C-alpha positions as CSV (number, residue, x, y, z in Angstrom):
1,M,-80.3,-100.3,195.8
2,G,-83.0,-101.9,194.2
3,S,-85.5,-100.6,192.1
4,I,-85.1,-97.2,190.2
5,G,-86.9,-94.0,191.7
6,L,-88.3,-90.6,190.4
7,T,-85.0,-88.7,190.5
8,E,-83.0,-91.2,188.5
9,V,-85.5,-91.1,185.6
10,L,-86.1,-87.3,185.5
11,I,-82.0,-87.5,185.7
12,I,-81.4,-90.0,183.1
13,L,-84.1,-88.0,181.0
14,A,-82.3,-84.1,181.3
15,V,-79.2,-86.2,180.1
16,V,-80.7,-87.8,176.2
17,L,-81.8,-84.6,176.0
18,L,-79.5,-82.9,176.6
19,L,-77.2,-85.9,174.1
20,F,-79.2,-85.9,171.4
21,G,-81.1,-82.5,171.6
22,G,-85.4,-82.6,171.1
23,K,-85.1,-82.6,167.3
24,K,-83.3,-86.6,167.8
25,I,-85.8,-88.1,169.8
26,P,-88.5,-88.7,168.5
27,E,-86.1,-90.9,165.2
28,L,-84.5,-92.3,167.8
29,M,-88.3,-93.9,170.0
30,K,-89.2,-94.8,166.3
31,G,-85.7,-97.0,165.9
32,L,-86.2,-98.4,169.0
33,G,-90.3,-99.0,168.3
34,S,-90.0,-100.6,165.5
35,G,-86.8,-102.7,166.8
36,I,-88.7,-103.9,170.0
37,K,-91.1,-105.5,167.1
38,E,-89.7,-107.4,164.5
39,F,-87.8,-109.4,168.1
40,K,-91.5,-109.8,168.8
41,N,-92.2,-111.2,165.3
42,A,-89.2,-113.1,165.3
43,A,-89.6,-114.5,168.5
44,K,-93.1,-115.5,167.2
45,D,-91.5,-116.8,164.5
46,D,-89.2,-119.2,166.1
47,Q,-90.8,-121.0,168.4
48,P,-93.6,-122.9,166.1
49,A,-89.9,-124.1,163.7
50,N,-88.2,-125.2,167.4
51,K,-91.4,-127.6,168.4
52,K,-91.6,-128.4,164.9
53,E,-88.1,-129.9,164.7
54,E,-88.1,-131.4,168.1
55,E,-91.7,-133.2,167.2
56,G,-89.8,-134.4,163.8
57,S,-86.7,-135.3,166.0
58,G,-89.0,-137.3,168.2
59,S,-90.4,-139.7,166.4
60,N,-87.3,-140.9,164.3
61,A,-85.2,-142.0,167.6
62,R,-88.6,-144.0,169.1
63,T,-89.3,-145.3,165.3
64,G,-85.7,-146.8,164.4
65,E,-85.7,-144.4,161.3
66,A,-82.5,-142.2,160.2
67,N,-82.0,-139.1,158.3
């Protein structure tokens, strides 16, 4: 009960091929790839904003200034 083996991967691919057909799979993969790309870009854009907020709130707490 660990990792997925070659046999399991082949069975999953066969089921996907039967469910969606050969013509739909490239469209599905393109959509999946663009979704992952957008998620990564959003995660990158969000990280600097969080760091700036933490730095800004930390300096206000040290100096005693209120917003």
